[in-house]
C-alpha positions in Angstrom: -6.9 126.4 54.2 -5.9 128.5 51.2 -6.7 127.5 47.7 -3.0 127.3 46.9 -2.4 124.8 49.7 -5.3 122.6 48.5 -4.1 122.7 45.0 -0.6 121.5 46.3 -2.1 118.6 48.2 -4.2 117.4 45.2 -1.2 117.6 42.8 0.9 115.8 45.4 -1.6 113.0 45.7 -2.0 112.7 42.0 1.8 112.5 41.6 2.1 109.8 44.2 -0.7 107.8 42.8 0.7 107.8 39.3 4.1 107.1 40.7 2.8 104.0 42.5 1.2 102.7 39.2 4.4 103.1 37.4 6.3 101.2 40.1 3.8 98.3 40.2 3.7 98.0 36.4 7.4 97.6 36.0 8.2 94.3 34.3 10.7 91.9 35.9 12.3 88.8 34.4 11.4 85.7 36.4 13.0 82.3 35.5 10.7 79.3 36.4 12.6 76.0 36.7 11.4 72.4 37.2 13.3 69.1 37.3 11.7 66.3 35.2 14.2 63.5 35.6 11.9 61.4 37.9 9.0 61.6 35.6 11.2 60.7 32.7 12.5 57.6 34.5 8.9 56.6 35.4 7.8 57.0 31.8 5.2 59.7 32.5 7.1 62.4 30.7 8.6 61.4 27.3 10.0 64.4 25.4 11.0 62.2 22.6 7.3 61.3 22.0 6.3 65.0 22.0 5.6 65.6 25.7 6.1 69.2 26.9 6.0 70.9 30.3 4.5 74.4 30.9 4.0 76.9 33.8 0.5 78.1 34.2 -1.1 80.8 36.4 -3.6 83.6 36.3 -1.0 85.6 34.4 -1.1 83.0 31.5 -4.8 82.1 31.7 -4.2 78.8 33.4 -5.2 75.9 31.1 -4.7 78.1 28.0 -1.1 78.7 29.0 1.5 78.7 26.2 4.5 79.2 28.4 6.5 76.1 27.5 9.7 75.4 29.4 12.9 74.2 27.6 15.6 71.8 28.7 18.4 74.4 28.3 21.1 72.2 29.8 19.9 69.0 28.0 21.8 66.6 30.3 20.3 67.8 33.7 16.5 67.4 32.8 15.9 70.9 34.2 13.3 72.7 32.2 13.0 76.5 32.4 11.4 79.6 31.0 11.9 83.3 31.5 8.7 85.3 31.9 8.3 89.1 32.4 6.0 89.8 35.4 5.1 92.9 37.4 6.4 93.4 40.9 4.3 91.9 43.5 2.4 88.8 44.6 1.3 86.3 41.9 -2.5 86.1 42.4 -3.7 82.5 43.2 -0.2 81.1 42.7 1.0 78.9 39.8 1.6 75.3 38.8 3.5 73.2 36.3 1.7 70.9 33.9 2.9 68.4 31.3 1.2 67.1 28.2 1.0 63.3 27.9 0.3 63.0 24.2 -3.4 62.4 24.9 -4.1 65.1 27.5 -2.9 67.4 30.2 -1.4 66.2 33.5 -1.3 68.9 36.2 0.6 68.9 39.4 -1.5 67.7 42.3 -4.8 69.3 43.5 -5.5 71.5 40.5 -7.7 73.6 40.3 -7.8 73.8 44.1 -5.6 76.9 44.8 -4.7 75.8 48.3 -1.9 73.6 46.8 -0.6 76.0 44.2 2.9 77.2 44.3 3.2 80.8 45.7 5.7 83.5 44.8 6.1 87.3 45.1 7.9 88.9 42.2 10.7 91.2 43.5 11.8 94.3 41.8 14.4 93.5 39.3 13.2 89.8 38.9 14.8 86.6 40.0 15.8 83.0 39.1 13.6 80.7 41.0 14.9 77.6 42.8 14.7 74.3 40.9 11.6 72.4 41.9 10.7 68.7 41.4 7.6 68.3 39.2 4.6 67.6 41.5 7.1 67.9 44.5 8.0 64.3 43.8 11.7 63.4 44.2 11.2 59.6 44.7 11.4 57.2 41.7 8.5 54.8 41.6 8.7 52.0 39.0 5.7 51.5 36.7 3.6 48.4 37.2 1.7 46.1 34.8 -2.0 46.9 35.4 -5.3 45.8 33.9 -6.9 48.1 31.3 -10.4 47.4 30.1 -11.3 48.7 26.6 -15.0 49.0 25.7 -16.8 49.8 22.5 -20.5 50.0 21.7 -21.5 48.0 18.6 -25.3 48.5 18.8 -25.5 50.9 15.8 -23.4 48.7 13.6 -25.5 45.7 14.6 -28.7 47.5 13.7 -27.2 48.6 10.4 -26.2 45.0 9.7 -22.6 46.2 9.4 -21.7 43.9 12.3 -23.2 40.5 12.5 -21.9 38.4 15.4 -24.2 35.6 14.4 -22.4 35.4 11.0 -19.0 35.1 12.7 -18.1 38.8 12.8 -15.8 39.8 15.7 -14.4 43.2 17.0 -10.8 43.7 18.1 -8.6 46.4 19.5 -5.4 47.0 17.6 -2.7 49.5 18.2 0.9 50.3 19.0 0.8 47.9 22.0 -0.2 44.7 20.0 1.3 45.1 16.5 -1.8 46.7 14.8 -2.9 44.3 12.0 -1.5 41.3 13.9 -3.8 41.9 16.9 -5.5 39.0 18.4 -7.2 40.9 21.2 -10.8 40.1 20.5 -13.5 41.9 22.5 -16.5 39.9 23.9 -20.1 41.0 24.6 -20.2 40.0 28.3 -23.7 41.4 28.7 -25.4 40.7 25.4 -28.3 43.0 25.8 -26.2 46.1 25.8 -24.0 45.3 22.7 -21.0 46.7 24.5 -17.9 44.6 23.7 -14.9 44.6 26.0 -11.5 43.2 26.6 -9.1 43.5 29.5 -5.4 43.8 28.6 -2.4 44.0 30.9 -0.3 47.1 30.2 2.4 49.2 31.9 1.3 52.2 33.9 1.9 55.6 32.2 2.2 53.9 28.7 0.7 56.0 26.0 -0.9 54.0 23.2 -2.4 54.9 19.8 -5.1 52.4 18.8 -8.3 51.8 17.0 -11.1 49.3 17.1 -11.7 47.1 14.0 -14.3 44.5 13.0 -13.9 41.5 10.8 -16.6 41.4 8.1 -16.3 37.9 6.9 -14.1 38.8 3.9 -11.7 41.2 5.5 -11.0 43.9 8.1 -13.1 47.1 8.6 -11.1 49.7 10.6 -12.4 52.8 12.3 -12.0 55.8 10.0 -8.6 57.0 8.7 -6.5 54.0 9.6 -3.6 53.5 9.0 -2.8 57.2 9.4 -2.3 58.4 12.9 -4.4 61.6 12.7 -7.6 60.0 13.9 -6.3 57.2 16.1 -7.7 56.9 19.6 -5.1 57.8 22.3 -5.0 56.5 25.9 -2.4 56.9 28.7 -2.5 54.0 31.1 -3.2 55.5 34.6 -1.7 54.3 37.8 -3.5 51.2 39.0 -5.1 50.6 35.6 -8.4 51.8 34.3 -11.3 51.5 31.9 -11.4 53.1 28.5 -15.0 53.9 27.6 -14.7 54.0 23.8 -18.2 55.0 23.0 -19.6 53.9 19.6 -17.6 52.1 17.0 -16.1 54.6 14.5 -17.5 57.3 16.8 -20.8 56.9 15.0 -23.9 57.1 17.2 -26.4 57.8 14.4 -28.4 54.8 13.0 -28.6 54.8 9.2 -31.1 52.2 8.0 -29.5 49.8 5.5 -30.6 50.1 1.9 -31.7 47.2 -0.4 -29.2 47.0 -3.3 -28.4 44.6 -6.1 -25.6 42.0 -6.0 -24.7 40.2 -9.1 -23.0 36.8 -8.7 -20.9 35.5 -11.6 -19.2 32.2 -12.2 -17.2 30.9 -15.1 -18.2 27.3 -16.1 -16.1 26.9 -19.2 -13.6 24.5 -17.5 -16.4 22.3 -16.2 -18.1 22.3 -19.6 -14.9 21.2 -21.4 -14.4 18.5 -18.7 -18.0 17.4 -19.4 -18.8 17.6 -15.7 -21.3 20.4 -16.5 -23.5 19.8 -19.5 -26.2 22.6 -19.8 -27.5 20.8 -22.9 -28.3 17.8 -20.8 -30.2 19.9 -18.2 -27.4 20.8 -15.8 -27.8 24.1 -14.0 -25.6 26.1 -11.7 -26.9 28.0 -8.6 -25.6 30.3 -5.9 -26.5 29.2 -2.4 -25.6 30.7 1.0 -26.8 32.1 4.3 -29.0 34.6 2.5 -31.1 32.0 0.6 -31.1 28.9 2.9 -28.1 27.0 1.3 -29.3 23.7 0.0 -32.8 25.0 -0.6 -31.5 27.7 -2.9 -33.5 28.4 -6.1 -31.2 31.2 -7.3 -30.2 29.7 -10.7 -27.6 31.5 -12.7 -28.1 32.1 -16.5 -25.5 32.3 -19.2 -26.4 35.8 -20.5 -23.7 35.8 -23.2 -23.3 32.1 -24.2 -20.0 32.5 -25.9 -18.2 33.3 -22.6 -19.7 30.5 -20.4 -20.1 33.0 -17.6 -23.3 32.4 -15.6 -24.8 35.1 -13.5 -27.7 36.1 -11.2 -28.7 39.4 -9.6 -30.0 39.1 -6.0 -31.4 41.9 -3.9 -29.7 42.2 -0.5 -29.2 44.8 2.3 -26.1 47.0 2.4 -23.6 45.7 4.9 -25.2 42.2 5.0 -22.9 39.2 5.2 -22.1 37.3 2.1 -21.4 33.7 2.9 -21.9 31.5 -0.1 -20.9 28.8 -2.6 -21.8 27.8 -6.2 -23.2 24.4 -6.9 -24.1 22.5 -10.0 -26.5 19.8 -10.7 -24.9 17.1 -12.8 -28.0 15.0 -13.4 -27.4 12.6 -10.6 -27.3 15.1 -7.7 -25.7 18.2 -6.3 -22.0 19.0 -6.8 -20.9 21.7 -4.4 -17.7 23.7 -4.6 -15.0 22.4 -2.2 -15.7 21.8 1.5 -19.2 21.2 2.9 -21.8 24.0 2.6 -21.3 26.4 5.5 -17.7 25.1 5.9 -14.4 26.9 6.2 -13.9 27.2 2.4 -17.0 29.3 1.7 -16.8 32.4 -0.4 -17.2 35.4 1.9 -17.8 39.1 1.7 -19.9 42.1 2.7 -22.6 43.8 0.6 -21.0 47.3 -0.2 -22.9 50.6 -0.2 -24.7 50.8 -3.5 -24.4 47.1 -4.3 -21.9 45.4 -6.6 -21.3 43.2 -9.5 -18.9 40.5 -8.3 -15.9 39.5 -10.4 -16.5 36.3 -12.4 -14.7 33.4 -10.6 -13.9 29.9 -11.8 -16.2 27.2 -10.4 -14.4 25.6 -7.5 -11.5 28.0 -8.3 -10.4 25.6 -11.0 -9.1 27.2 -14.1 -7.2 24.2 -15.5 -8.9 21.8 -17.9 -8.4 18.2 -16.9 -8.8 15.7 -19.7 -11.8 13.4 -19.5 -10.8 10.0 -18.4 -12.2 6.6 -17.8 -10.8 4.3 -15.3 -11.1 1.0 -13.6 -10.4 1.8 -9.9 -9.4 -1.1 -7.7 -10.5 -0.3 -4.2 -8.5 -2.4 -1.9 -7.9 -2.6 1.8 -5.6 -4.9 3.8 -7.4 -6.4 6.9 -4.3 -8.1 8.3 -4.4 -6.2 11.7 -8.1 -6.6 12.1 -8.1 -10.3 11.2 -5.3 -10.8 13.8 -7.2 -9.0 16.5 -10.4 -10.8 15.7 -12.2 -7.6 15.0 -13.0 -8.8 11.5 -14.4 -12.3 11.2 -15.4 -13.3 7.7 -16.4 -16.8 9.0 -19.1 -15.1 11.0 -20.4 -13.2 8.0 -18.5 -9.9 8.6 -18.1 -8.2 5.2 -16.3 -5.1 3.9 -17.6 -2.3 1.7 -16.1 0.9 0.2 -18.2 4.0 0.5 -17.7 7.5 -1.0 -19.1 10.2 -3.1 -18.8 8.0 -6.2 -21.5 5.6 -4.8 -23.5 8.0 -2.6 -21.8 7.0 0.6 -23.5 3.7 0.6 -26.5 4.6 -1.4 -25.3 1.9 -3.7 -23.6 -0.7 -1.7 -20.2 -1.8 -3.0 -19.1 -5.0 -1.3 -15.5 -6.1 -1.4 -14.3 -9.6 -2.0 -11.2 -11.4 -0.8 -8.2 -11.3 -3.1 -7.3 -15.0 -3.8 -3.7 -14.0 -4.1 -3.4 -12.2 -0.8 -5.5 -13.7 2.0 -5.9 -10.4 4.0 -6.7 -8.1 1.1 -10.3 -7.3 0.1 -11.1 -5.4 -3.1 -13.6 -4.3 -5.7 -13.0 -3.0 -9.2 -15.4 -0.1 -10.2 -15.6 1.8 -13.4 -15.2 5.6 -13.2 -15.8 8.3 -15.8 -14.7 11.8 -14.9 -11.7 14.1 -15.3 -8.0 13.8 -14.6 -7.4 15.5 -11.3 -10.8 14.5 -9.8 -10.4 13.7 -6.1 -12.5 10.8 -4.8 -13.2 10.9 -1.1 -13.9 7.5 0.6 -13.8 5.3 3.6 -13.9 1.5 4.1 -17.0 0.2 5.9 -16.7 -2.9 8.2 -20.2 -4.3 8.1 -20.3 -6.5 11.2 -23.2 -8.7 10.3 -22.5 -11.5 12.7 -24.9 -12.5 15.5 -22.1 -12.0 18.0 -21.2 -8.4 17.0 -23.0 -7.0 20.1 -21.2 -9.3 22.4 -17.8 -8.5 20.9 -18.4 -4.8 20.8 -20.6 -3.4 23.6 -22.8 -0.5 22.4 -22.9 -1.8 18.9 -26.4 -2.0 17.4 -26.9 -4.3 14.5 -30.0 -2.2 13.4 -31.5 1.0 14.6 -30.0 3.4 17.0 -29.3 6.3 14.7 -25.7 6.6 13.8 -24.4 4.2 16.5 -23.8 1.4 14.1 -22.0 3.7 11.6 -19.7 4.8 14.4 -18.4 1.2 14.7 -18.6 0.3 11.0 -16.9 3.2 9.3 -13.1 3.1 9.5 -11.3 5.9 11.4 -8.3 6.7 9.3 -5.6 7.7 11.8 -3.4 9.3 9.1 -6.3 11.7 8.3 -7.4 12.5 11.9 -10.6 10.6 11.2 -11.1 12.5 8.0 -12.1 11.0 4.7 -9.4 9.4 2.6 -8.7 11.1 -0.8 -7.6 9.5 -4.0 -6.7 11.5 -7.2 -7.8 9.9 -10.4 -5.1 11.5 -12.7 -4.6 9.6 -16.0 -7.2 6.9 -15.6 -6.8 3.3 -16.8 -6.3 0.6 -14.2 -5.6 2.5 -11.0 -5.7 1.8 -7.3 -5.3 3.8 -4.0 -4.0 0.9 -2.1 -3.1 -1.5 -0.6 -4.0 0.4 2.6 -3.9 -1.1 6.1 -7.4 -0.5 7.4 -7.4 2.7 9.4 -3.6 2.9 8.8 -3.0 0.4 11.6 0.0 -1.7 10.8 0.1 -5.4 11.8 3.4 -4.6 13.7 1.5 -2.1 15.9 -0.6 -4.6 17.9 -0.8 -5.7 21.5 -1.1 -9.4 20.8 -1.6 -10.9 24.2 -4.5 -10.5 26.6 -2.1 -9.9 29.4 -0.4 -7.0 27.6 -1.3 -3.5 29.0 -0.1 0.0 28.5 -0.8 2.9 30.9 -1.1 6.1 28.9 -0.9 9.7 30.1 -2.3 12.5 27.8 -1.6 16.1 28.7 -3.0 19.4 27.5 -2.2 23.1 28.0 -5.6 24.9 28.2 -4.0 28.4 28.3 -5.0 29.2 24.7 -8.7 28.4 25.5 -8.7 31.1 28.1 -7.6 33.7 25.6 -9.2 32.7 22.3 -12.1 30.2 22.8 -15.7 31.2 22.7 -16.9 31.1 25.4 -13.5 31.4 27.1 -12.3 28.6 29.3 -12.4 29.4 33.0 -10.3 27.0 35.1 -12.1 28.0 38.3 -15.5 26.6 37.1 -15.0 24.6 34.0 -14.3 20.8 33.6 -11.7 19.6 31.1 -12.4 16.2 29.4 -10.9 14.0 26.7 -13.1 12.3 24.2 -11.9 9.0 22.6 -13.2 9.0 19.0 -12.5 5.4 17.8 -15.7 3.6 19.0 -14.5 0.2 17.9 -11.2 0.6 19.9 -13.1 1.9 23.0 -15.7 -0.9 22.7 -13.1 -3.6 22.8 -11.7 -2.1 26.0 -15.1 -1.9 27.5 -15.6 -5.6 26.6 -12.4 -6.4 28.5 -12.6 -3.9 31.4 -16.3 -3.0 31.7 -18.0 0.1 30.4 -17.9 1.9 33.7 -14.1 1.3 34.0 -13.4 2.5 30.5 -15.6 5.5 29.6 -15.4 7.1 26.2 -15.2 10.5 27.9 -12.7 11.0 30.7 -12.3 14.0 33.1 -8.9 15.5 33.2 -7.1 16.5 36.4 -5.5 19.9 36.8 -1.8 19.8 37.4 0.5 22.2 39.4 -1.9 24.5 41.3 0.3 27.5 40.5 -0.3 27.0 36.8 -4.0 26.6 36.1 -3.6 25.7 32.5 -2.1 22.2 32.6 -4.4 19.1 32.7 -3.8 15.4 32.2 -5.7 12.1 31.9 -4.2 8.7 32.8 -5.8 5.4 31.8 -4.7 1.8 31.1 -5.7 -0.1 28.0 -5.2 -3.9 27.5 -4.6 -6.3 24.7 -5.7 -7.5 22.2 -5.8 -4.1 20.6 -3.7 -1.7 18.5 -1.4 1.2 19.4 -3.4 4.1 18.0 -5.1 6.9 20.0 -7.7 9.1 18.3 -9.1 11.8 20.6 -10.0 15.4 21.2 -10.1 17.8 24.2 -13.2 19.6 25.3 -14.5 21.5 28.4 -17.9 21.9 30.0 -19.2 25.1 31.5 -21.7 24.8 34.3 -25.2 24.8 33.0 -24.1 24.7 29.3 -22.9 22.2 26.8 -19.4 21.2 25.8 -16.9 23.3 23.9 -14.8 21.1 21.7 -11.7 21.5 19.7 -11.2 20.1 16.2 -12.7 20.5 12.8 -15.4 17.9 13.4 -16.3 14.5 11.9 -15.4 14.0 8.2 -13.0 17.0 8.1 -9.3 16.4 7.7 -7.6 16.6 11.2 -11.0 16.4 12.9 -9.3 14.7 15.9 -5.9 14.3 17.4 -3.7 11.3 16.6 -1.1 9.7 18.8 0.6 6.3 18.6 2.1 4.5 21.6 5.7 4.4 20.5 6.8 0.7 20.2 10.0 -0.8 21.6 10.0 -3.2 18.6 7.4 -4.8 16.4 4.4 -5.7 18.6 6.3 -4.7 21.8 5.4 -1.7 23.9 6.4 0.0 27.2 4.2 -0.5 30.3 3.9 3.3 30.7 3.7 5.9 28.0 3.5 9.7 28.5 2.5 11.3 25.2 3.9 14.7 24.2 1.9 17.6 25.6 -1.0 19.0 23.6 -2.1 22.6 23.5 -5.7 23.7 22.9 -6.3 24.5 19.3 -10.0 25.3 19.1 -12.4 24.8 16.1 -9.7 24.0 13.6 -7.8 21.0 12.1 -5.9 19.2 14.8 -2.3 18.0 14.6 -1.6 14.4 13.9 1.4 12.1 14.5 3.3 10.1 11.9 2.8 6.4 12.6 5.8 4.4 13.6 5.0 1.8 10.9 3.7 2.5 7.3 0.0 2.7 6.9 0.4 0.8 3.7 1.1 -3.0 3.4 4.8 -4.0 3.7 6.4 -6.8 1.7 4.8 -10.1 2.8 4.6 -13.7 1.5 1.5 -14.8 -0.4 0.3 -17.6 1.9 -2.3 -18.9 -0.6 0.2 -20.0 -3.2 2.5 -23.0 -3.3 6.3 -23.1 -3.7 7.3 -21.4 -7.0 9.4 -23.3 -9.5 11.3 -20.4 -11.0 12.4 -16.8 -10.2 10.0 -14.2 -11.5 9.6 -10.4 -11.3 6.2 -9.2 -12.4 5.2 -5.8 -13.9 4.2 -3.4 -11.1 0.5 -2.8 -10.6 -1.0 -0.3 -11.2 1.2 1.2 -13.9 1.2 4.2 -14.4 0.7 4.9 -10.6 0.2 7.6 -8.1 1.4 7.5 -5.4 1.6 3.8 -4.6 2.1 0.6 -6.6 2.8 -3.1 -5.8 5.5 -5.3 -7.1 5.1 -9.1 -7.1 8.1 -11.5 -7.3 8.8 -15.1 -6.5 11.9 -17.1 -5.5 12.1 -21.0 -5.7 14.6 -21.3 -2.8 16.0 -19.4 0.2 18.2 -16.5 -0.9 19.5 -13.1 -0.1 17.0 -10.8 -1.8 17.3 -7.1 -2.7 14.7 -5.1 -4.5 15.7 -1.5 -5.3 14.3 1.4 -7.3 16.4 3.7 -9.4 15.8 6.9 -11.4 16.8 7.6 -15.0 20.3 8.6 -13.9 20.8 5.3 -12.2 20.6 6.8 -8.7 19.0 4.7 -6.1 15.8 6.2 -4.7 14.4 3.4 -2.5 15.3 0.0 -1.1 12.2 -2.1 -0.7 13.8 -5.4 0.3 17.3 -6.3 1.7 17.1 -9.5 3.7 17.3 -13.3 3.6 13.9 -14.8 2.5 12.7 -18.4 2.2 11.2 -19.8 -1.0 7.8 -18.2 -1.8 5.8 -15.6 -3.6 6.0 -12.0 -2.3 4.4 -8.6 -2.7 6.3 -5.3 -2.1 4.8 -1.9 -1.9 6.4 1.2 -3.4 5.2 4.6 -2.2 6.9 7.8 -2.9 4.9 11.0 -2.6 8.1 13.1 -2.8 9.2 11.9 -6.2 8.6 13.8 -9.5 6.6 12.5 -12.4 8.7 10.3 -14.6 10.1 6.8 -15.5 11.7 4.7 -12.7 13.4 1.3 -12.8 13.1 -1.5 -10.2 15.6 -4.3 -9.9 15.4 -7.7 -8.2 18.5 -9.6 -7.2 18.1 -13.1 -5.5 21.0 -15.5 -5.5 22.3 -15.4 -9.1 19.0 -14.1 -10.5 18.8 -10.5 -11.6 16.0 -8.7 -13.5 15.0 -5.1 -14.1 11.7 -3.5 -15.2 10.5 0.0 -15.6 7.4 1.8 -14.2 5.8 5.2 -14.7 4.9 7.6 -11.9 2.3 10.2 -13.0 1.1 13.1 -10.7 
């Protein structure tokens, strides 16, 4: 072979080789197309929320692809992109992927190449056929599925920034449950791991923005950067539901030991000094007391550092993040005077010790910034025993007596016995002096001291002496208008004042079953659904027992005397209704005369192996128990069967009451102790001034048509107290108007040809 021939062959091969490279490297326009309409209908592709679709392959570095397709036609949901590619087979194929706000969603089986789409690029390029995303052309409606959210609170617990024992809770809040209005509280189902969780039902494919937040006694503590959306957590609900492992609260897994810092408490005592209820010159002191210093055993006395401002203060060392749950109290010589609500109660001052400590703003003691003038008063404490006398539950002839008890006499520390009013046979009263401030609110209850030898026989379970609080359960009245809470009387202007006349427990004489043969079958119903969602521990209808507790021990005891203790228990088990709805329960029982029409009760449930979980605010609190009245057909007349309106579980909060069919105050009634009057008379109302009730006495010497009306200064009628034919006698009428404004009012009596008008003053 000659050198010239070899040279020709080599040059030819080189030419061919370079020519092949040029041919392979030629760029061809390829249009990739995918139809997204099914995914849009299913909610898994939402371009309006920022979702995009891409094509990815080896030529675009797969997951790092930036080849985004566009909906050129807008109405057809076909997304496309033109990409320049060399002629030949696309190595390892390609796939489409979409971004679901919170991440990437590939077509099936990625990164397994066996299910990739394949294509060979022809010379000159091509427009590829329209493909369905994920080869799915069948619409499948999204379903509601359970999603469990979890967050680890162990770091915050160690740092004292989350204290479940102090009432702190953790919630999830986001676009799916109205952010700040969220009530989705997480529970620590396995307490040793400090992982809190909550399962929520949500729609598949839904994308949510959310955060965890905790309540630190005084407010909400969100994870960082809320309410901006830049640092929200994002989750797309998968098919069939799932579990979101949220990691540590605020994404903080580093324990930072809390630091001891100074907290300065400040309270302004000027109003109480001017009202003379705080007299530092007489030895009175003011303290701060709370969970951090053992409440009633507190020795943290505040000092008036700058005497001219009457602001008392004390600096206490506490840990950053610790719970502040406290009140101020003063010692007015005779004992402790706390700010409103019992220590540890719902009205406590609350907060969290901030980083670096703090000096708290000066607050008014009891949040009272208005000086009420010092007053002196003679308070006529009076109660009408008509209903209890009629039923035989109060027997003065057998040495039963009445007392009034309240904060003003140490709740019986100094016994205040009531005596019968000679003018009204059923009224018992006592007049006590009071020195304080206008606006003072006196809490009290009447106490039925059953001192007769037959009390135990009349009231099974009653103990005349001993037995802890059993006797008090029978003796203290249970005010139905207060849900068994204490009654409250506002002193206002002082002088001769009275909170009555009040029918004991608010039970009117017209609300009685008077015959032993009378009976009413009552059905009480409750929806326990809220207890499954909000109670702690939550109610489980599969294992827990629902009960109703009857609170009025005197009422229950009378039924036990008639029917037997076993036949009329104080606690009754409820029966679940409608198996398809596991939230509805009811109790049915029959009570017999002689008794009254009031029902005082609360719902509770028992978990196996644990104690009861009860609703209500508890004994002594307003609305501590539920109140119902069997609705009468007429005075002292009732239906044989009564189904009460359905209740709904409330939890540890004041419970709803029911307005009594008859007034809890004494109506107009004759004075049976007096003889036939000789003349018409209209007495001055008593007390006067009054708030909110007063009595008006009048007499008529013969039968007559009687009207007694009240008018305002414009001559407009505001109340009709009497409008009926009455026989000769002396009468007492009650005027009660909580809705009227302070001012002068006139009351006018007309009987036969007699007419007289007097004025009275309402002060609030």
